[in-house]
N, C-alpha and C positions, 0 to 999 in steps of 0.2 A: 321269750323267756322260756327256760328249760327245768325242771322242778327234779330235785333229787331228793327223796325223803321229805325234811321240813326244811331244805334249802333251796333257792330259787337263784338262779342267775342267770342275768342279761345277757342274752347270747344271739340276740335278733336286729335285724338292720332298721332302722327307725323309717326308714322310706317303704319298704316292703313287707315290713313286718315278718319277715323269714328268717331262717336262719340264715347265716353268713355264707355268702357262695363267691367265691374269689376278693377276701376281707382285704379293703384297702385303710390307708389312715390319713386324715386330711391334717394343714398344719395346724391345724390348732387341737390334734391329740385325738378328734372322734372315727370310729369308725364304722365306715359302710360298707356294702358291696360294690362292686365297681360296676358295674352295669348299671345300678341304681344311681349312684353319686354321680354318673358321665350322664346318663339319660336325665336326672334334675336339671344339672348344669344348663344343659341344651336347650330349655323352655324357661332358662332365666337370664334378665338382662344384667342380673348384678350375678357375680361368683362368690356367691357367700356359704358358708356351712350351715346346714338347716336346721343344726342344735342351737348353737349359740349365737348365729347369726355374724359371725365373724367374716368380713370380705376379705378378698383377695385382688390382686391387681390381673390376674391371670391364673387361665386353670393350672394345676400342676398335671404334671406326668407322673401317673399311679403304676408303684408295683406291688405286685400282691403277696402280702404278708404270708409267705408259705409256714413260717413256724408256728403263728396261729391259727392257720386254716389247719394245719396236720394237729395242734394242741385240741382246734375244734372238733373234729372225726373223732379222736381217741375217746374224749369226751361224751360223746352223741352214743358211739357203740355202749359206752360203760354205762350210760343212764339205762338206754333198750334194754343191756343185760339186767340191772336190775329193775327193770318196770315189769320185765316177763318173769321174774322170779319172786315178783310180790303182788303180781296179778290177782294171785287166787284169793290171796290171805287177805288184798285191798278188800275184794267183794262184800266182805263180813256177811256172809248167808251161811246162817247157822244149819245144822243136822237137823232132819225132822226126828230122828230117830234117837238120839242121845237122850238120857234123864234132864233132870234140873238145871246140872252146868253142860250146857249145848256145845260139841265141838262146831267147828267150821266145816261147811261143805266144801268138797272137792268137787263132784260131780252133779248134775240134777239128772232125774230120770224122767224123760215125758213120759215114758208109761206107767210108772208109778205113782208121776205127779207128785216124786218127794225129791227133796234133798238130801246128799248121802254124804257122810264122811269118809275118809279114808278104810276106816274097818269095817262100817255098814255098808260101803261100796262093795266089799271084798266077795261075797255074794253074786255079784253080777259077770263077776270074771270068773266065776267057778263053778257055778249053778247051771247046768245047759238050759235050763226052763227061760234063763233071767237073760242068757249072754242076747239075745236079739235084741232086749230094749234100749232103745235111742237112747243116749248119755250124750247130755251137752256140759259145758262150762258150768257152773252152779249162778240160777239167776232167783229172784226172790217172787216173783209174779209167778208162776206156774198155770194161774186158773186162766191168766189172758193167753195160754197157750190150747187151749181146750174149748172145744166146739161144746155150746151154753144148751145144743139141741140133741147133740148125738155123744155129748161124753167121750169123744173122742181128738186126738192133736190133730191141729192145724196141720194140712200135710201142703197145701194149695191156695191161690191167691185169685182172686174172681177180681178180673180186671173191670167187669161191667159195675158191681156192687162197689169196690174199692174196698173189700176185706177178704180177711182170711177166712178158710173154709174146710174142712177135713174132708174125708176121701168119701163118706156117706152123704155129705153135701154137695158134691159132684154127679150123683144118682139120684139127686132128691130136686131140692128150690132153683139149683146151680144147672142142670142138667145140659141147656141151652147156652148157658154163658161161657164167656170166652176167661179161663182159668189155666196158671199157670201152675209149674211147683214152685212153694213157697223160696227155697233157695235161690231160684232164678230173679224172682221180684225184690228179694232183698238185695242180691246182685247190682241189678238193675238203679234201685233206689239207692245204693251206694255211690255206683258213677253218676248220679246225679247228682247227688249231694255232693260229691268230689270237684264237678265241675262248676258247681254253683260259689262252692267256696274259693275255686282259683279266681273265678269272675268276680266275686266280691272281693277279694285281695288284690285284683288287679283295678278295680273300680277305686277301693278305698285308698293304693300307691295313688292313683290319677288324684282324688281327692286332695290327697296332701300334698301333693305337688302344685295343685293348684291353690293351696291354702299357702302354703310358703312364698309362690309368685306372690299372691297379694297382698300378702304381708311385706315382703319386700319392696313391692311397689308402695305401697304406704309410706314405707321408712324413706326410700326416695322421695317422694313427693313431699314430704312434711322437712328432708334435708334441702330440698330445691326451695319450698316456699321460706323458711329460715333465710337461704340465701338471696333470695328475693327480697327480703323485708328486710335485709341489710342494705342492700343495694338500693331498695326504693328511699330506704331513710337518708342512705347517703348523697342521694342525687338530687332530691328536696331540699335537702341541706345545702347543697353546691348552690343550688335555684336560688335558694332564700337569699344565701349570701352575695351571689350576683347582683340580685333583685336589690340588697341592701346598698352595695356597692356603687352601683348606679345611681340608684336614689343620692348615695351621699357625695359622688362625683356633679351628681346635677345642682345639686343643693350649694356646693362649691363652684359649680360654675356663677348661677346667679348672685351667689357674694361679691366672685372677683368684679362681674361685671357692674355691679350698684358701688363697690371701692372705686372704680377705674371712673364711674359716672359722678361719684362726689367727690373725686380730685380736679377730675376737670371742670366741675359746677366752684370750686374753692379756687379757681385759677382765674375763671372767667367773672367770679365777686370781686376780686381782689383789684382786675383792671377795671372795672365799671366803676369802683370805689373810687378810684384815681382819676377818671377822667370825670365822675360826678363832683368831686374837689374843685378840680381845674376850673369847670363849668361853671361852678358856684362863683368863686372869685371873680371870674369874667364877669359874671352877672352884676356882682356887690360894684367893679370897677365901672361898668355902664350906667349902674343905678346913678353913681355919682357925677357919671359928666351930665347926666339929664339932668339934676340937680343943682348942677353950679349954675350960677349968674354970670359968668363970663361967658358966652358961645362964642369966643373967639378961639376956645382951648379945642373947641372941635373941628375946626378949620386946621389945628394944629397936626391932626392925624387921631385916627380911632384904634382902639386895642386891637391886636390881632387872635382873631377865633382859628384853633387849632382843629385841624382837620382828626379825626376821628375814625377807622374803619368800622364797616358796619356789623353789627354784633349778631351772628346767628344763631343765638341760644345754645342751650347745652344737648350736647347730643343724646338721642333717647339710648337707654342700654338694650344689647342684643337678647332681649328675652321674648320664649316661646311664647303666645299669647296662652291666657290660663285653659281656654275649651281645650287646645291643641293637646298640652298635659292630659286633660280628662280624655279627650279622644284615646289617646294613647293609653293609658292606663286601662280602659275598656275594653281596647283591644285584645291586651294581656292577658286580661282574663278572661275574654271569650276563648281564645286561643287554646287556655289551659284546661278550662273548663269541658271543651271539646276533645282534647286529647285524652283528660280523665274518663272521659264519658265512653272511650273507644276501649279503652284500657280495661275499663269496669264490664265491658260486654265481652270483652274476651275470656277475662276470667268468672264470668258470672256462674254460678251452678246449673242454672237453666241452659247455658248456650253446651246443645248437647251434639256439634257439630261434626265432634270424633269419636261419638261415642255408637259409631255402627259396629255390626256385626262381621268378624270376618268370616268371608265367604267360605275360605278354606278349611276353616274350625267346625263351622254350620254343616258342609258338606259329608266331614269327614267322620258326623259324628253318629255313630250307631243308633237303629231305630230302638233296638231292643237293648238297655244301658248291660244288662246280663251277660249279653253275648249270648242268650241261648240258641239253638236249633230250634226250626216249626217242632217237631218231634217231643222234644225235651220241654219244651215251654208249654205245648198240649199238656204231657202227660203231669207236670208241675200243677198244672193248672186243675187238673181232675182230680190229683192226691189233695189241693186246697181245699177244692171244693167236698170233696167225700168228708173231711174233718168233721164237717158242722152238722154231718146227718149220721154221723156214725156209732155216735153214745143213742140216739133213737132208736136206732136198730137192733145196738145189740139189748136194748132193754126191751123192745117187742119180742126178741127172742125168747128171749128170758121168762117174758111175761107167758108166751106160748107153750113152752118148755112146763111151765110150772103148771096152768090149767090141765095140759095131757096128764 
């Protein structure tokens, strides 16, 4: 974001969080640095916009938006000029010599320990005795730049005690210490902060890429799960339909066999009833011969007994034994359970077979996430450690000065 007065303009890449460098536009209309979006897509499995998450079939070939780049450069120069012109006005440091309606200071004097407006600053430019005074941009807390013991301006920095000192301190308690000019230490610390800022931005960009990658992977995983659920539902529905169809087919086959058996039984019953009726008539006729008083009729001839083919009974239906059906159904249940247990084991969250760390990623991970050199890291630790005891040392110096 670039601020101009009360207005704020969003002119930064959402990946590196810096101002656009070689700005390009995606098909969805969002702008990024060409190097940022190209590097981002090189780490993603799915080509999508980091902001709106719109996916693309393949990575488009970008061309730098030269007109937008030129407008951006013009706008940056205008903002820098505006900020430079209003730098003094924005600090709002009052003049220490103005009456009730105090004007704004334009510079501060480290010798006078006062902030001066343009009117009261004129003697420092015209009076020879004041020309040697050290003038700096207006600051509010001038007392912080003065030694509490010697009442002199801090001109040096003691690296052993990690504090600003005056010229008298270099000949007193800091005489054997390692001290450098204050401007040199400030320049070194500015360089260190700039290095830290660049590395923090690099880490932030990397984390944003990882965040987007995880979000993209999560959406892709959700899409795959939904597709898999639909496929499972369809497959199980087909399986149930198949089992239902086979069951109906088995029922129909049993019913056909039973009907065929009943038809054969009806035919056999009809023949048997006819034979029984014929035999009954012959039996009645023979009973009459036995009961007649004329035995001579027995010599005239006997009634003929027809020969009937031997009846083998009704053929048994071709049906499987009930135990065979039960065993077949049990085998189907066992097979289905085994397959389902195998599938559930593959999709179970406790299955961490695929969660091994990428050796390349592990090897390339730096020991120091901020990417600082040994000297810079040591210097940063010294600065951090000294901050905790700085206030106590300042209090002791003030107390000793008051006692003296």
